[in-house]
PyMOL commands that place a pseudoatom at each C-alpha (Angstrom):
pseudoatom trace, name=CA, resn=MET, resi=1, chain=A, elem=C, hetatm=0, pos=[-1.606, -11.007, -21.745]
pseudoatom trace, name=CA, resn=PHE, resi=2, chain=A, elem=C, hetatm=0, pos=[-1.502, -7.480, -19.396]
pseudoatom trace, name=CA, resn=SER, resi=3, chain=A, elem=C, hetatm=0, pos=[-2.895, -4.295, -21.121]
pseudoatom trace, name=CA, resn=ASP, resi=4, chain=A, elem=C, hetatm=0, pos=[-1.166, -1.144, -21.195]
pseudoatom trace, name=CA, resn=SER, resi=5, chain=A, elem=C, hetatm=0, pos=[-3.275, 0.522, -18.283]
pseudoatom trace, name=CA, resn=ASP, resi=6, chain=A, elem=C, hetatm=0, pos=[-2.717, -2.649, -16.358]
pseudoatom trace, name=CA, resn=HIS, resi=7, chain=A, elem=C, hetatm=0, pos=[1.212, -1.300, -16.430]
pseudoatom trace, name=CA, resn=ALA, resi=8, chain=A, elem=C, hetatm=0, pos=[0.633, 1.591, -16.068]
pseudoatom trace, name=CA, resn=PHE, resi=9, chain=A, elem=C, hetatm=0, pos=[-1.654, 0.970, -12.465]
pseudoatom trace, name=CA, resn=MET, resi=10, chain=A, elem=C, hetatm=0, pos=[0.904, -1.594, -11.558]
pseudoatom trace, name=CA, resn=GLN, resi=11, chain=A, elem=C, hetatm=0, pos=[3.482, 1.090, -11.993]
pseudoatom trace, name=CA, resn=GLU, resi=12, chain=A, elem=C, hetatm=0, pos=[0.776, 3.378, -9.376]
pseudoatom trace, name=CA, resn=ALA, resi=13, chain=A, elem=C, hetatm=0, pos=[1.631, 0.510, -7.197]
pseudoatom trace, name=CA, resn=ILE, resi=14, chain=A, elem=C, hetatm=0, pos=[4.755, 0.523, -7.308]
pseudoatom trace, name=CA, resn=GLN, resi=15, chain=A, elem=C, hetatm=0, pos=[5.022, 4.315, -6.524]
pseudoatom trace, name=CA, resn=LEU, resi=16, chain=A, elem=C, hetatm=0, pos=[3.270, 3.916, -3.482]
pseudoatom trace, name=CA, resn=ALA, resi=17, chain=A, elem=C, hetatm=0, pos=[5.524, 1.100, -2.608]
pseudoatom trace, name=CA, resn=LYS, resi=18, chain=A, elem=C, hetatm=0, pos=[8.267, 2.920, -2.925]
pseudoatom trace, name=CA, resn=GLU, resi=19, chain=A, elem=C, hetatm=0, pos=[6.652, 5.766, -0.815]
pseudoatom trace, name=CA, resn=ALA, resi=20, chain=A, elem=C, hetatm=0, pos=[6.436, 3.105, 2.197]
pseudoatom trace, name=CA, resn=ALA, resi=21, chain=A, elem=C, hetatm=0, pos=[9.902, 2.351, 2.089]
pseudoatom trace, name=CA, resn=LEU, resi=22, chain=A, elem=C, hetatm=0, pos=[10.996, 6.073, 2.431]
pseudoatom trace, name=CA, resn=VAL, resi=23, chain=A, elem=C, hetatm=0, pos=[8.737, 5.673, 5.878]
pseudoatom trace, name=CA, resn=ASP, resi=24, chain=A, elem=C, hetatm=0, pos=[10.322, 2.909, 6.734]
pseudoatom trace, name=CA, resn=GLU, resi=25, chain=A, elem=C, hetatm=0, pos=[7.334, 0.542, 6.049]
pseudoatom trace, name=CA, resn=VAL, resi=26, chain=A, elem=C, hetatm=0, pos=[7.581, -2.759, 4.318]
pseudoatom trace, name=CA, resn=PRO, resi=27, chain=A, elem=C, hetatm=0, pos=[7.513, -1.500, 0.284]
pseudoatom trace, name=CA, resn=VAL, resi=28, chain=A, elem=C, hetatm=0, pos=[3.483, -2.400, -0.696]
pseudoatom trace, name=CA, resn=GLY, resi=29, chain=A, elem=C, hetatm=0, pos=[1.563, -0.747, -2.372]
pseudoatom trace, name=CA, resn=ALA, resi=30, chain=A, elem=C, hetatm=0, pos=[-1.545, -1.093, -3.870]
pseudoatom trace, name=CA, resn=VAL, resi=31, chain=A, elem=C, hetatm=0, pos=[-4.244, 0.588, -6.304]
pseudoatom trace, name=CA, resn=ILE, resi=32, chain=A, elem=C, hetatm=0, pos=[-7.844, 0.469, -6.756]
pseudoatom trace, name=CA, resn=THR, resi=33, chain=A, elem=C, hetatm=0, pos=[-9.419, 1.139, -10.262]
pseudoatom trace, name=CA, resn=LEU, resi=34, chain=A, elem=C, hetatm=0, pos=[-13.164, 1.193, -11.799]
pseudoatom trace, name=CA, resn=ASP, resi=35, chain=A, elem=C, hetatm=0, pos=[-14.137, 2.340, -15.420]
pseudoatom trace, name=CA, resn=ASN, resi=36, chain=A, elem=C, hetatm=0, pos=[-9.858, 3.061, -15.823]
pseudoatom trace, name=CA, resn=LYS, resi=37, chain=A, elem=C, hetatm=0, pos=[-9.503, 4.951, -13.242]
pseudoatom trace, name=CA, resn=ILE, resi=38, chain=A, elem=C, hetatm=0, pos=[-7.921, 5.259, -10.123]
pseudoatom trace, name=CA, resn=ILE, resi=39, chain=A, elem=C, hetatm=0, pos=[-10.697, 4.821, -6.735]
pseudoatom trace, name=CA, resn=GLY, resi=40, chain=A, elem=C, hetatm=0, pos=[-8.195, 3.975, -3.950]
pseudoatom trace, name=CA, resn=ARG, resi=41, chain=A, elem=C, hetatm=0, pos=[-5.003, 3.611, -3.175]
pseudoatom trace, name=CA, resn=GLY, resi=42, chain=A, elem=C, hetatm=0, pos=[-2.797, 2.362, -0.706]
pseudoatom trace, name=CA, resn=PHE, resi=43, chain=A, elem=C, hetatm=0, pos=[0.650, 1.607, 0.878]
pseudoatom trace, name=CA, resn=ASN, resi=44, chain=A, elem=C, hetatm=0, pos=[1.468, -0.370, 3.922]
pseudoatom trace, name=CA, resn=GLN, resi=45, chain=A, elem=C, hetatm=0, pos=[1.302, 1.592, 7.206]
pseudoatom trace, name=CA, resn=VAL, resi=46, chain=A, elem=C, hetatm=0, pos=[1.324, -1.006, 9.917]
pseudoatom trace, name=CA, resn=ILE, resi=47, chain=A, elem=C, hetatm=0, pos=[4.254, 0.761, 12.131]
pseudoatom trace, name=CA, resn=SER, resi=48, chain=A, elem=C, hetatm=0, pos=[3.554, 4.590, 11.563]
pseudoatom trace, name=CA, resn=MET, resi=49, chain=A, elem=C, hetatm=0, pos=[-0.731, 3.609, 12.473]
pseudoatom trace, name=CA, resn=THR, resi=50, chain=A, elem=C, hetatm=0, pos=[0.297, 1.000, 15.218]
pseudoatom trace, name=CA, resn=ASP, resi=51, chain=A, elem=C, hetatm=0, pos=[-1.911, -1.251, 13.473]
pseudoatom trace, name=CA, resn=VAL, resi=52, chain=A, elem=C, hetatm=0, pos=[-1.396, -4.620, 12.152]
pseudoatom trace, name=CA, resn=THR, resi=53, chain=A, elem=C, hetatm=0, pos=[-4.670, -4.394, 10.110]
pseudoatom trace, name=CA, resn=ALA, resi=54, chain=A, elem=C, hetatm=0, pos=[-2.958, -1.726, 7.959]
pseudoatom trace, name=CA, resn=HIS, resi=55, chain=A, elem=C, hetatm=0, pos=[-1.615, -3.494, 4.954]
pseudoatom trace, name=CA, resn=ALA, resi=56, chain=A, elem=C, hetatm=0, pos=[-1.681, -1.797, 1.430]
pseudoatom trace, name=CA, resn=GLU, resi=57, chain=A, elem=C, hetatm=0, pos=[-4.663, -3.168, 0.192]
pseudoatom trace, name=CA, resn=ILE, resi=58, chain=A, elem=C, hetatm=0, pos=[-6.695, -2.872, 3.453]
pseudoatom trace, name=CA, resn=LEU, resi=59, chain=A, elem=C, hetatm=0, pos=[-6.173, 0.861, 3.246]
pseudoatom trace, name=CA, resn=ALA, resi=60, chain=A, elem=C, hetatm=0, pos=[-7.194, 0.443, -0.488]
pseudoatom trace, name=CA, resn=ILE, resi=61, chain=A, elem=C, hetatm=0, pos=[-10.477, -0.825, 0.330]
pseudoatom trace, name=CA, resn=LYS, resi=62, chain=A, elem=C, hetatm=0, pos=[-11.110, 1.789, 2.594]
pseudoatom trace, name=CA, resn=ASP, resi=63, chain=A, elem=C, hetatm=0, pos=[-9.905, 4.529, 0.209]
pseudoatom trace, name=CA, resn=ALA, resi=64, chain=A, elem=C, hetatm=0, pos=[-11.655, 3.115, -2.194]
pseudoatom trace, name=CA, resn=SER, resi=65, chain=A, elem=C, hetatm=0, pos=[-15.192, 2.839, -0.627]
pseudoatom trace, name=CA, resn=GLN, resi=66, chain=A, elem=C, hetatm=0, pos=[-14.702, 6.256, 0.583]
pseudoatom trace, name=CA, resn=THR, resi=67, chain=A, elem=C, hetatm=0, pos=[-14.340, 7.052, -2.858]
pseudoatom trace, name=CA, resn=ILE, resi=68, chain=A, elem=C, hetatm=0, pos=[-17.330, 5.639, -4.881]
pseudoatom trace, name=CA, resn=GLN, resi=69, chain=A, elem=C, hetatm=0, pos=[-19.352, 5.768, -0.706]
pseudoatom trace, name=CA, resn=ASN, resi=70, chain=A, elem=C, hetatm=0, pos=[-19.805, 2.585, -0.903]
pseudoatom trace, name=CA, resn=TYR, resi=71, chain=A, elem=C, hetatm=0, pos=[-18.570, -1.058, 0.893]
pseudoatom trace, name=CA, resn=ARG, resi=72, chain=A, elem=C, hetatm=0, pos=[-19.014, -3.131, -2.500]
pseudoatom trace, name=CA, resn=LEU, resi=73, chain=A, elem=C, hetatm=0, pos=[-16.154, -2.588, -4.875]
pseudoatom trace, name=CA, resn=LYS, resi=74, chain=A, elem=C, hetatm=0, pos=[-18.402, -4.424, -7.976]
pseudoatom trace, name=CA, resn=ASN, resi=75, chain=A, elem=C, hetatm=0, pos=[-16.248, -3.822, -11.168]
pseudoatom trace, name=CA, resn=THR, resi=76, chain=A, elem=C, hetatm=0, pos=[-12.775, -2.825, -9.710]
pseudoatom trace, name=CA, resn=CYS, resi=77, chain=A, elem=C, hetatm=0, pos=[-9.707, -3.808, -9.854]
pseudoatom trace, name=CA, resn=ILE, resi=78, chain=A, elem=C, hetatm=0, pos=[-6.566, -3.964, -7.594]
pseudoatom trace, name=CA, resn=TYR, resi=79, chain=A, elem=C, hetatm=0, pos=[-3.102, -3.970, -8.280]
pseudoatom trace, name=CA, resn=VAL, resi=80, chain=A, elem=C, hetatm=0, pos=[-0.663, -4.818, -5.530]
pseudoatom trace, name=CA, resn=THR, resi=81, chain=A, elem=C, hetatm=0, pos=[2.784, -4.944, -5.494]
pseudoatom trace, name=CA, resn=LEU, resi=82, chain=A, elem=C, hetatm=0, pos=[3.040, -7.962, -3.451]
pseudoatom trace, name=CA, resn=GLU, resi=83, chain=A, elem=C, hetatm=0, pos=[0.641, -11.326, -2.716]
pseudoatom trace, name=CA, resn=PRO, resi=84, chain=A, elem=C, hetatm=0, pos=[-1.810, -10.536, -0.489]
pseudoatom trace, name=CA, resn=CYS, resi=85, chain=A, elem=C, hetatm=0, pos=[-2.042, -12.105, 2.818]
pseudoatom trace, name=CA, resn=HIS, resi=86, chain=A, elem=C, hetatm=0, pos=[-5.134, -14.111, 4.411]
pseudoatom trace, name=CA, resn=MET, resi=87, chain=A, elem=C, hetatm=0, pos=[-6.815, -11.043, 5.415]
pseudoatom trace, name=CA, resn=CYS, resi=88, chain=A, elem=C, hetatm=0, pos=[-5.940, -9.021, 2.645]
pseudoatom trace, name=CA, resn=ALA, resi=89, chain=A, elem=C, hetatm=0, pos=[-7.112, -11.426, 0.085]
pseudoatom trace, name=CA, resn=LYS, resi=90, chain=A, elem=C, hetatm=0, pos=[-10.501, -12.471, 2.115]
pseudoatom trace, name=CA, resn=ALA, resi=91, chain=A, elem=C, hetatm=0, pos=[-10.913, -8.944, 3.010]
pseudoatom trace, name=CA, resn=LEU, resi=92, chain=A, elem=C, hetatm=0, pos=[-11.002, -8.126, -1.113]
pseudoatom trace, name=CA, resn=ILE, resi=93, chain=A, elem=C, hetatm=0, pos=[-13.183, -11.178, -1.377]
pseudoatom trace, name=CA, resn=ASP, resi=94, chain=A, elem=C, hetatm=0, pos=[-15.841, -9.221, 1.363]
pseudoatom trace, name=CA, resn=ALA, resi=95, chain=A, elem=C, hetatm=0, pos=[-15.647, -6.094, -0.420]
pseudoatom trace, name=CA, resn=ARG, resi=96, chain=A, elem=C, hetatm=0, pos=[-16.410, -7.808, -4.156]
pseudoatom trace, name=CA, resn=VAL, resi=97, chain=A, elem=C, hetatm=0, pos=[-13.709, -7.105, -6.133]
pseudoatom trace, name=CA, resn=SER, resi=98, chain=A, elem=C, hetatm=0, pos=[-13.754, -8.439, -9.224]
pseudoatom trace, name=CA, resn=ARG, resi=99, chain=A, elem=C, hetatm=0, pos=[-10.251, -8.385, -10.289]
pseudoatom trace, name=CA, resn=LEU, resi=100, chain=A, elem=C, hetatm=0, pos=[-6.463, -9.245, -8.081]
pseudoatom trace, name=CA, resn=VAL, resi=101, chain=A, elem=C, hetatm=0, pos=[-3.159, -8.331, -10.154]
pseudoatom trace, name=CA, resn=TYR, resi=102, chain=A, elem=C, hetatm=0, pos=[-0.138, -8.752, -8.070]
pseudoatom trace, name=CA, resn=SER, resi=103, chain=A, elem=C, hetatm=0, pos=[3.363, -8.772, -9.319]
pseudoatom trace, name=CA, resn=SER, resi=104, chain=A, elem=C, hetatm=0, pos=[5.840, -10.512, -6.640]
pseudoatom trace, name=CA, resn=PHE, resi=105, chain=A, elem=C, hetatm=0, pos=[4.683, -13.641, -4.995]
pseudoatom trace, name=CA, resn=GLU, resi=106, chain=A, elem=C, hetatm=0, pos=[5.438, -13.812, -1.154]
pseudoatom trace, name=CA, resn=PRO, resi=107, chain=A, elem=C, hetatm=0, pos=[6.617, -16.942, -0.003]
pseudoatom trace, name=CA, resn=LYS, resi=108, chain=A, elem=C, hetatm=0, pos=[6.164, -16.783, 3.774]
pseudoatom trace, name=CA, resn=THR, resi=109, chain=A, elem=C, hetatm=0, pos=[2.654, -15.384, 3.789]
pseudoatom trace, name=CA, resn=GLY, resi=110, chain=A, elem=C, hetatm=0, pos=[1.674, -15.546, 0.621]
pseudoatom trace, name=CA, resn=ALA, resi=111, chain=A, elem=C, hetatm=0, pos=[-2.514, -16.710, 0.127]
pseudoatom trace, name=CA, resn=ILE, resi=112, chain=A, elem=C, hetatm=0, pos=[-3.162, -16.646, -3.017]
pseudoatom trace, name=CA, resn=THR, resi=113, chain=A, elem=C, hetatm=0, pos=[-0.388, -19.193, -4.686]
pseudoatom trace, name=CA, resn=SER, resi=114, chain=A, elem=C, hetatm=0, pos=[2.533, -19.307, -2.198]
pseudoatom trace, name=CA, resn=ILE, resi=115, chain=A, elem=C, hetatm=0, pos=[1.353, -20.758, 1.150]
pseudoatom trace, name=CA, resn=ASP, resi=116, chain=A, elem=C, hetatm=0, pos=[-2.836, -21.659, 0.387]
pseudoatom trace, name=CA, resn=ASN, resi=117, chain=A, elem=C, hetatm=0, pos=[-4.703, -20.980, -2.448]
pseudoatom trace, name=CA, resn=LEU, resi=118, chain=A, elem=C, hetatm=0, pos=[-7.530, -19.108, -0.962]
pseudoatom trace, name=CA, resn=TYR, resi=119, chain=A, elem=C, hetatm=0, pos=[-9.613, -18.407, -4.071]
pseudoatom trace, name=CA, resn=ASN, resi=120, chain=A, elem=C, hetatm=0, pos=[-9.568, -21.887, -5.095]
pseudoatom trace, name=CA, resn=LYS, resi=121, chain=A, elem=C, hetatm=0, pos=[-12.202, -22.274, -1.517]
pseudoatom trace, name=CA, resn=PRO, resi=122, chain=A, elem=C, hetatm=0, pos=[-15.798, -22.213, -2.133]
pseudoatom trace, name=CA, resn=PHE, resi=123, chain=A, elem=C, hetatm=0, pos=[-16.683, -18.417, -1.211]
pseudoatom trace, name=CA, resn=ASN, resi=124, chain=A, elem=C, hetatm=0, pos=[-19.897, -16.514, -2.454]
pseudoatom trace, name=CA, resn=HIS, resi=125, chain=A, elem=C, hetatm=0, pos=[-17.330, -14.266, -4.823]
pseudoatom trace, name=CA, resn=LYS, resi=126, chain=A, elem=C, hetatm=0, pos=[-14.929, -15.325, -7.292]
pseudoatom trace, name=CA, resn=ILE, resi=127, chain=A, elem=C, hetatm=0, pos=[-12.217, -12.880, -7.928]
pseudoatom trace, name=CA, resn=ASP, resi=128, chain=A, elem=C, hetatm=0, pos=[-10.230, -13.476, -11.303]
pseudoatom trace, name=CA, resn=CYS, resi=129, chain=A, elem=C, hetatm=0, pos=[-5.899, -13.540, -10.372]
pseudoatom trace, name=CA, resn=GLU, resi=130, chain=A, elem=C, hetatm=0, pos=[-3.704, -12.447, -12.367]
pseudoatom trace, name=CA, resn=GLN, resi=131, chain=A, elem=C, hetatm=0, pos=[-0.051, -12.499, -11.260]
pseudoatom trace, name=CA, resn=GLY, resi=132, chain=A, elem=C, hetatm=0, pos=[3.408, -11.721, -12.192]
pseudoatom trace, name=CA, resn=LEU, resi=133, chain=A, elem=C, hetatm=0, pos=[3.450, -8.145, -13.835]
pseudoatom trace, name=CA, resn=LEU, resi=134, chain=A, elem=C, hetatm=0, pos=[6.769, -6.179, -12.856]
pseudoatom trace, name=CA, resn=GLU, resi=135, chain=A, elem=C, hetatm=0, pos=[7.866, -9.098, -10.585]
pseudoatom trace, name=CA, resn=GLN, resi=136, chain=A, elem=C, hetatm=0, pos=[11.339, -8.284, -11.436]
pseudoatom trace, name=CA, resn=GLU, resi=137, chain=A, elem=C, hetatm=0, pos=[10.778, -4.722, -10.139]
pseudoatom trace, name=CA, resn=THR, resi=138, chain=A, elem=C, hetatm=0, pos=[8.842, -4.807, -7.318]
pseudoatom trace, name=CA, resn=SER, resi=139, chain=A, elem=C, hetatm=0, pos=[10.986, -8.181, -6.548]
pseudoatom trace, name=CA, resn=LYS, resi=140, chain=A, elem=C, hetatm=0, pos=[14.115, -5.553, -6.131]
pseudoatom trace, name=CA, resn=ILE, resi=141, chain=A, elem=C, hetatm=0, pos=[12.760, -3.248, -4.293]
pseudoatom trace, name=CA, resn=LEU, resi=142, chain=A, elem=C, hetatm=0, pos=[11.300, -5.736, -1.815]
pseudoatom trace, name=CA, resn=LYS, resi=143, chain=A, elem=C, hetatm=0, pos=[14.500, -7.141, -2.130]
pseudoatom trace, name=CA, resn=ASP, resi=144, chain=A, elem=C, hetatm=0, pos=[16.665, -3.538, -1.305]
pseudoatom trace, name=CA, resn=PHE, resi=145, chain=A, elem=C, hetatm=0, pos=[14.568, -3.208, 1.668]
pseudoatom trace, name=CA, resn=PHE, resi=146, chain=A, elem=C, hetatm=0, pos=[15.310, -5.874, 3.719]
pseudoatom trace, name=CA, resn=LYS, resi=147, chain=A, elem=C, hetatm=0, pos=[18.889, -5.886, 2.726]
pseudoatom trace, name=CA, resn=THR, resi=148, chain=A, elem=C, hetatm=0, pos=[19.562, -2.765, 4.494]
pseudoatom trace, name=CA, resn=LYS, resi=149, chain=A, elem=C, hetatm=0, pos=[17.204, -4.560, 7.212]
pseudoatom trace, name=CA, resn=ARG, resi=150, chain=A, elem=C, hetatm=0, pos=[20.103, -6.968, 7.821]
pseudoatom trace, name=CA, resn=ASN, resi=151, chain=A, elem=C, hetatm=0, pos=[22.844, -4.763, 7.812]
for i in range(1, 151): cmd.bond("trace and resi %d" % i, "trace and resi %d" % (i + 1))
show_as sticks, trace
zoom trace
């Protein structure tokens, strides 16, 4: 189902999620690829940037757009450690990302399968979507992070 390169790119996203946790942000990481090369990276920085839009996906989109000098990210794939929220899912549509691979479900705000099926709606762009790559690892990172918040 998932290729070796899918695994490698999700591992990169996981490393970014770990960076987020180190600065006390919710550990979510994202990488965007084009032609099997990473062109954009991001991890949650909502608190440190004092910006509600500073989700991993949005920051990866901005980075990738700067890298290729185009706001249209055609033929790209984004690897995210957590199911995108509505804001991020719609941004991926607007950026024309071709494929989304996410690891863990987000039962409270996940817009792809958990609380909504946003990509089944009649938008002007369709994104191929796959879920579950390295889910146990990303789920553990998130659970461990929130466990420290409760103590």
